[in-house]
Steps between C-alpha positions, in 0.01 A plus 500: 500500500655832398581770756255742337222241524579433868480874566164517322362205700618656824325828419181316418518296820569802716205698372687817581628385840870454422741210552400455864141447391611240242694304760217521754246375245731222380554383857125506561438285193773259611347463847154432361580291194866398510748521213233380254293807586796731442566337161131539410519868588802547272325323210192716559704821500693392191167444321409862567315453831179380329182576690632828641370831366791735431540802726525753219193359326300510821607856582377604155177299543434667837561842347248431225227301673528518878492868583226690682460851364274783619218404264507142628502622862193712435322211330581269792370749756178543303461123475546462877236767561248278321572185705206353689740360759802672647662225705765591753825320409739433787862490384686274742873567538732311741819695562847409622804721447430611142728744328334830604479651153344183356259478793394861445453430129277200582280714727490782245386253233195424716431865575515575128220259408229641272247289689472687832314245712791321664675464831863403554550257789865478609649264755859573597671179612739669747721666240841592645536803273340798683433669165230242430283599797559868427379453143190313609407760761554785256278340236231423760493866600462604137231254388225358724462204265836369620508304826765290663583264780848473646556141607685442827661174389643405162287222356603489132279575202198278570448634851563856383254458214234379743565804720448725197192302399351552846494876425301451179138614484456483124291248307809413298867444584792565265851384588801728454859443610682784673726587207276425200280740302142524375440701182247778551218314324542170687217526752272653236530184292431291810192705590375476142519119510302503826244732342459279193514162679298494824588136574879542468708398805862492378669738255852495356684708242806500279827620651851608412823573681669830571873522558694718741520777241123500441497320161208265444579160344413129486120529474288199590195519277278232646209299369156450649473263796714197428499259798773280357732796449405624848616166641827544309572850630318781676337674205252677732741739666548785409269705517288269712168629633257306721151546634569567870222264606680223309828577674319484834347164404844345452655670803735741327869419465651188656815524705755243385456569128721808487628575152199329344235634738319672214509176292359306795229765546400486132487120509272496804277775363468321164364195681199708609451688175322400182717530189262762359569719805875526427568789262812602310572862402726507188682818602829548685378617840804411710869591476714252693820656634815310399794510737748246630283383792166481318337188357451707185878492453536124527296212636814407695489829690256329739553124463269442797220640285521203263481255790198682644333506160550128453343433840208734428428322172516152648264600781266657243468169316457313829212727599339443161540124531719478188778239500778722372853575613661833414873564483700813434706461182717813511287728283152404616307204634407164351175334601519121471151350499474140615377226269229264627620171653347328197619678189214572256534367147617758246429455129783649292364588156757540222380573145744436216536446126814316386801667673634170629815647649319778688219286637745224601703759690181629665370158607842373607559807718162444668569131569863544605484819707151544649488406867120527528389139460128494428454614141392373160611635163250545217686556174275636226629406154351760268544325165868413513637346178874499571623138528741581783221661704263210432763249611558697818127512578479125447801440727341679796148370450559210740617723787224508765583865579403623153215483252529606137177636352475551124306810390526585129283814493654820354720657766284671763689512826196581709294215353786251543540588867127498570468156344796368699354627827200273438743206513684629808465315830687756708368726773727756338614552145834635385523646152846463348633594161700232322802732505518512881795345685497453876775667707374495860429148626232634735332717235173307511494477880537877521226571246256242636541626858406850383217382274337313789449820699125574500525852357765423236411429137771451239864469604785593266870413503826678432588417140847558362645522153786255434747787560378524863309823459139540610228423246202503737457651846129577484294687242424873511180611328518778241859439391512442122130584493379193692768354728874465526744300709626680809878536535567334167870444418624584849776270631376183666604619848351849459240592756329760286295799609487494881556128497207406279720272283633324808199479732163324492237751392171524316453615141187540291619214280773240457600311188354159415846387389519376859184547704346302786136534603243293682288303254185624673595863431586420139152360452333771708616772260437292186859414406680672214307700241535279193248701295664845512855428616627190326869589529584838652405652835290203613704482822453871571125473440481186717685666789281809481189281523658318795550841662140594430395182680672626815840331489852645491748397233840453661852483359791335679873534428565178689383279212756540222479348154658573163270609219626450145226743400248398233757283329240291314218745428628643177517863393225749576583729207333300222166655391272233648671495838522879513128537424421253775725684745340834411151357564606366839671826588184696421287255697714556809481876457119485483451243775743640754539865399480648851726240661765537230519870578494458879692197622448492879820298545711769331538874554359779283827681567693230312531467124292288263746562217753248636514208742773636730291681765632832377330834558184597313535828310240623590349291781146366456371643828236757572522769765161503680482880515 
């Protein structure tokens, strides 16, 4: 590696923090993930830090699209004047020895809110810096909406947060750390959600980070409520806002979960909240201060936080009666759902035409590598005429694990799969392309365990090109007009945008190149649409109908397979195939127009022009006022 390249990687790793920051981050990665983690980080940086929005781009984006001017302020104030409800929002702030100027800036950011119906509830946890108490007392004398309690004994953040919460009289509680910032329109957006959604109980927003020089960077543009992503990392904070009655129901913050006390709180509150009562605001309403001691700087800054988060998640699943063990994996959490003592039968359906070498590789990799024992393979021979393929089919016909079904109809993927399902004996079905090759021995165990969860529909896998770059990590609606693969062409080890290429999370759709679903759900939604979507988009349409039926479609990175993509389908640029594709494209646009424009598992602040989670220029969000 050349010296110039090393210098470039170091700058990228430091994020403006200098050599000391590089070494501190490298040591943190080593402690969490060992030398393999350090090597992954170097590969990621060398690839251009995929999944990270560049600082300069974001500064320009903020300048263009995230400014509040005088006209906007006036419009917001007029909008507030027309609200039927003006809920009091209690901003809860635990305090311990903050840098005075950052602490003052945090308080000023609350005082500067365009929505005036707030109170700031501060609990000082016996700060040793006398300037902290002086600042609090001065602000209390200047603004009656600010109140404080000075604890007599240091109890850490959970106890201090409860002391601040005890001061709250508002209907709603917003959480703010002592050195972070709220933009001036933050509480307005919260109040507007409450005005528009009377049944809402939990509200969260997008967030970004702000460095010691005041530059905003690293925005986290979130999706709508995504339980699987929430179990992988705390997507709720920040800004996290709760109905105070809900916080009282769960008993506030729990001592012993310091560092992940807000994660534990969100988990317990979610247990008592209907999904429809959890609302996401697609605006950056929280600026998380980055400094050497903050968890915003590095997840290793507070290693105890990861341990507390792991415990909070495991207890959450215990309370829900779900047999699942969660472990911290260095950059998030992995939920491992238990399989039943008696493994259900899975019917693996593999359509093919000729392609003896590919299908042999596919079937052999299943037989030789798959550790899940209870499965059957249904190989659909769609009119093969190649002697080598026919000999191969004949050679495996006597294997009790596989059945070869001949179906000579003109190629209609949806019809072939629907017909095969009628022959399937499995409690679950797994759709596999003939150009799939197993990598992870436990791929089927992982997918089946997820698919058996009552609220989960289709489960997708991490598919790789032969060069070990990502082919499929979930589908994002609207990209390329209908749907595109998330994080396509990223390195195999890349974690993607805020971990979404390396963590279990829900998407609107996953590809049928490798898809597991309960047979009952497949039949409930009517299978694949063989009338309108013979070849293209049938998996997207199927997953959207599964979602309409009330299930989540989940993608896991812990089931890895190679995909030698569409190696036997032929070209789509001949006139007949192109006409068919155009018809199916137009069908999807008509049938799912609104969903294609508003994917709840993606952000309107992110682009539909590419599949790299880059910024949208302009964003597809509306300002309520």
